[in-house]
TORVO-664938 format. One line per 8 residues: number of its first residue (from 0); their letters; for each residue x, y, z of C-alpha. Coordinates in nm, 2 decimals. Layout:
N
NUM> A> X/Y/Z  ...
END
This chain:
273
0> MRVIQISD> 27.99/6.44/-10.04  28.11/6.18/-10.31  28.07/5.84/-10.16  28.22/5.53/-10.37  28.07/5.18/-10.23  28.33/4.89/-10.39  28.22/4.54/-10.27  28.36/4.17/-10.32
8> THLSAEKP> 28.69/4.24/-10.49  28.82/3.87/-10.36  29.16/4.01/-10.38  29.48/3.77/-10.28  29.84/3.75/-10.41  29.83/3.40/-10.36  29.55/3.33/-10.58  29.53/3.61/-10.80
16> HFLDNWRP> 29.19/3.48/-11.02  29.01/3.76/-10.96  29.28/4.04/-10.95  29.29/4.16/-11.33  28.96/4.36/-11.26  29.13/4.56/-10.94  29.33/4.78/-11.17  29.06/4.89/-11.38
24> LADWIKAQ> 28.83/4.94/-11.09  29.11/5.16/-10.91  29.18/5.36/-11.24  28.78/5.41/-11.23  28.78/5.55/-10.85  29.09/5.78/-10.88  28.87/5.95/-11.19  28.59/5.98/-10.98
32> RPDLVIHT> 28.77/6.17/-10.77  28.55/6.07/-10.45  28.57/6.22/-10.11  28.57/5.89/-9.95  28.54/5.49/-10.03  28.34/5.26/-9.84  28.45/4.86/-9.89  28.17/4.66/-9.78
40> GDVTVDGA> 28.33/4.34/-9.75  28.46/4.05/-9.90  28.80/4.23/-9.96  29.00/3.93/-9.96  28.98/3.55/-10.14  29.02/3.39/-9.77  29.17/3.68/-9.52  28.97/3.45/-9.22
48> GNEADLAY> 29.21/3.21/-9.32  29.54/3.36/-9.46  29.62/3.73/-9.29  29.82/3.76/-9.56  29.55/3.82/-9.85  29.42/4.07/-9.54  29.76/4.27/-9.57  29.77/4.26/-9.94
56> AARLLDEL> 29.39/4.38/-10.00  29.48/4.71/-9.73  29.77/4.81/-9.92  29.59/4.78/-10.25  29.30/5.05/-10.13  29.57/5.23/-9.93  29.76/5.29/-10.31  29.42/5.47/-10.41
64> GVRWRAVP> 29.52/5.78/-10.24  29.19/5.80/-10.09  29.01/5.82/-9.80  28.89/5.49/-9.72  28.67/5.28/-9.43  28.56/4.87/-9.47  28.37/4.69/-9.28  28.45/4.32/-9.31
72> GNHDVGDA> 28.29/4.01/-9.50  28.26/3.63/-9.45  28.58/3.58/-9.68  28.78/3.80/-9.41  28.69/3.75/-9.06  28.45/3.39/-9.09  28.10/3.40/-9.03  27.88/3.31/-8.69
80> GHARQPVD> 27.86/2.97/-8.66  28.01/2.86/-8.92  28.19/2.50/-8.85  28.57/2.57/-9.03  28.60/2.97/-9.01  28.41/3.08/-8.72  28.43/3.50/-8.63  28.63/3.48/-8.36
88> ARRLAAWH> 28.84/3.70/-8.19  29.15/3.62/-8.38  29.00/3.69/-8.68  28.86/4.01/-8.58  29.20/4.11/-8.43  29.35/4.03/-8.76  29.10/4.24/-8.91  29.18/4.56/-8.65
96> RHFGPDRW> 29.55/4.56/-8.80  29.53/4.59/-9.14  29.16/4.76/-9.18  29.11/4.94/-8.84  28.77/4.89/-8.66  28.53/4.69/-8.84  28.24/4.86/-8.73  28.24/5.26/-8.70
104> IEDIGPDG> 28.08/5.59/-8.80  28.16/5.90/-9.05  27.94/6.22/-9.00  27.95/6.45/-9.32  27.86/6.74/-9.40  27.69/7.05/-9.15  27.77/6.98/-8.74  27.45/6.80/-8.64
112> TGWRLVGI> 27.25/6.86/-8.97  27.45/6.66/-9.22  27.47/6.29/-9.28  27.58/6.00/-9.04  27.72/5.67/-9.20  27.75/5.40/-8.97  27.95/5.08/-9.06  27.82/4.71/-8.94
120> DAMLIGDG> 28.01/4.44/-8.88  27.70/4.19/-9.03  27.94/3.91/-8.95  27.92/3.95/-8.56  27.49/3.97/-8.65  27.33/3.60/-8.52  27.65/3.49/-8.37  27.51/3.47/-7.99
128> APEEAMQM> 27.85/3.59/-7.85  27.93/3.94/-7.64  28.05/4.08/-7.92  27.74/4.06/-8.07  27.56/4.20/-7.78  27.87/4.48/-7.75  27.78/4.58/-8.16  27.38/4.61/-8.08
136> AWLDEVMT> 27.44/4.85/-7.78  27.69/5.06/-7.98  27.43/5.06/-8.28  27.15/5.17/-8.08  27.39/5.47/-7.88  27.49/5.53/-8.24  27.13/5.57/-8.37  27.00/5.80/-8.07
144> TAGAQRIA> 27.31/6.00/-8.06  27.27/6.11/-8.42  27.03/6.38/-8.38  26.90/6.56/-8.66  27.14/6.38/-8.90  27.02/6.14/-9.18  27.13/5.81/-9.14  27.31/5.52/-9.40
152> WFLHRPLF> 27.42/5.17/-9.30  27.68/5.00/-9.48  27.72/4.62/-9.39  27.85/4.29/-9.58  27.55/4.10/-9.58  27.17/4.20/-9.65  26.88/4.25/-9.43  26.66/4.03/-9.64
160> LDAPQEGD> 26.62/3.92/-9.97  26.24/3.98/-10.11  26.07/4.10/-9.80  26.16/4.19/-9.42  25.92/3.93/-9.30  26.06/3.62/-9.49  26.20/3.32/-9.31  26.58/3.21/-9.33
168> RGYWSVKP> 26.76/3.26/-9.63  27.04/3.06/-9.52  27.42/3.18/-9.63  27.26/3.49/-9.82  27.08/3.71/-9.61  27.05/3.78/-9.15  26.88/3.50/-8.98  26.46/3.64/-8.90
176> QPRAALMA> 26.50/3.74/-8.53  26.82/3.97/-8.58  26.69/4.11/-8.87  26.34/4.20/-8.69  26.56/4.35/-8.44  26.75/4.55/-8.68  26.46/4.62/-8.86  26.29/4.81/-8.57
184> LAQRHRVA> 26.57/4.99/-8.54  26.61/5.13/-8.88  26.22/5.22/-8.86  26.24/5.40/-8.55  26.57/5.61/-8.65  26.44/5.64/-9.01  26.70/5.51/-9.15  26.74/5.67/-9.53
192> LVASGHLH> 26.97/5.41/-9.68  27.05/5.05/-9.58  27.37/4.95/-9.87  27.50/4.58/-9.85  27.72/4.36/-10.07  27.78/4.00/-10.09  27.53/3.91/-10.33  27.75/3.95/-10.63
200> KARDFEQD> 27.41/4.11/-10.77  27.29/4.50/-10.80  26.96/4.63/-10.72  26.82/4.96/-10.60  26.48/4.99/-10.41  26.29/5.11/-10.10  26.10/4.95/-9.87  25.95/5.10/-9.56
208> ATRFVWSP> 26.06/5.46/-9.65  26.40/5.31/-9.68  26.62/5.28/-9.98  26.83/4.95/-9.99  27.11/4.94/-10.23  27.31/4.58/-10.33  27.63/4.65/-10.46  27.75/4.48/-10.74
216> ASSFLVGD> 28.08/4.28/-10.68  28.41/4.38/-10.90  28.55/4.05/-10.91  28.30/3.80/-11.06  27.96/3.67/-11.04  27.80/3.33/-10.92  27.57/3.14/-11.16  27.25/2.99/-11.10
224> AIQPDMPG> 27.40/2.59/-10.99  27.54/2.83/-10.64  27.35/3.11/-10.64  26.96/3.03/-10.58  26.69/3.23/-10.71  26.64/3.58/-10.60  26.60/3.94/-10.69  26.89/4.15/-10.83
232> EKRLGAVL> 27.11/4.22/-11.17  27.41/3.99/-11.22  27.66/4.27/-11.31  28.00/4.39/-11.22  28.04/4.72/-11.10  28.08/4.96/-10.84  27.78/5.25/-10.68  27.81/5.57/-10.68
240> YEFGNPTF> 27.64/5.80/-10.39  27.62/6.21/-10.37  27.51/6.31/-10.02  27.38/6.63/-9.99  27.15/6.83/-9.73  26.89/6.65/-9.69  26.89/6.46/-10.00  27.11/6.20/-10.20
248> AVEIADIP> 27.19/6.03/-10.53  27.24/5.69/-10.59  27.40/5.55/-10.94  27.53/5.15/-10.98  27.77/5.21/-11.18  27.96/5.02/-11.48  28.34/4.98/-11.51  28.51/4.98/-11.79
256> GLRRHWLD> 28.74/4.74/-11.84  28.62/4.44/-11.56  28.65/4.11/-11.67  28.33/3.88/-11.66  28.48/3.62/-11.44  28.25/3.35/-11.34  28.33/3.15/-10.99  28.12/2.86/-11.12
264> DVIQQVYP> 28.47/2.81/-11.36  28.72/2.84/-11.03  28.54/2.74/-10.77  28.72/2.43/-10.69  29.06/2.62/-10.72  28.96/2.94/-10.48  28.74/2.74/-10.27  28.80/2.39/-10.24
272> R> 28.53/2.19/-10.09
END
């Protein structure tokens, strides 16, 4: 099964700063003829503050003519504990109206022996609210009932940057306490792949028998003045997966026609402080 992961498209009709990169990406996706497209969040410029962004981005995804799934990013539904845009029931409801569930599973391949692809709402992680506990209980059940299926996780924020045991990396990765619980769950159920976005960087590496893939963004790059030093390559693109039985292949792909926008140049217009 051919799956394409895209991430951090930052789409908006009202703030079209990165919109010119959508058409080359859409054309490339159609040419690849995937079975499924998975968007790992920050679909919008500001869906958390402007539901029109969610409606617009969902319409563009529908126009691909390819089946798709998505998990939310911080710019789509807010973030755990954020002072101005906390993830809450109202923002999650807006996501559900336009994108469906914020967590989901896709079973592919032969019954019971193929793959279970799991979409996780990373913006709930560390929130401490009942919805976070419900997601963890759901995830535990999803893992337990997978049987002989191999498992891949898709979420917006990466679990860690350098090492699972590292301290708090702030905005950029999952906090240490919930990360430890997720890493333990991944190891217990031998999760084969953890795919994320958020960093606007590309990386493909292994840790404790799990492959971690950071999808590049298609919208813009982030300069050193905004983003601290961390692993990964500053590039635009997407990720192409071929899920077999039991193996899988990964290719971080360049997309012809993408313009190398830099957030630094327009941050006060797009995300005014």
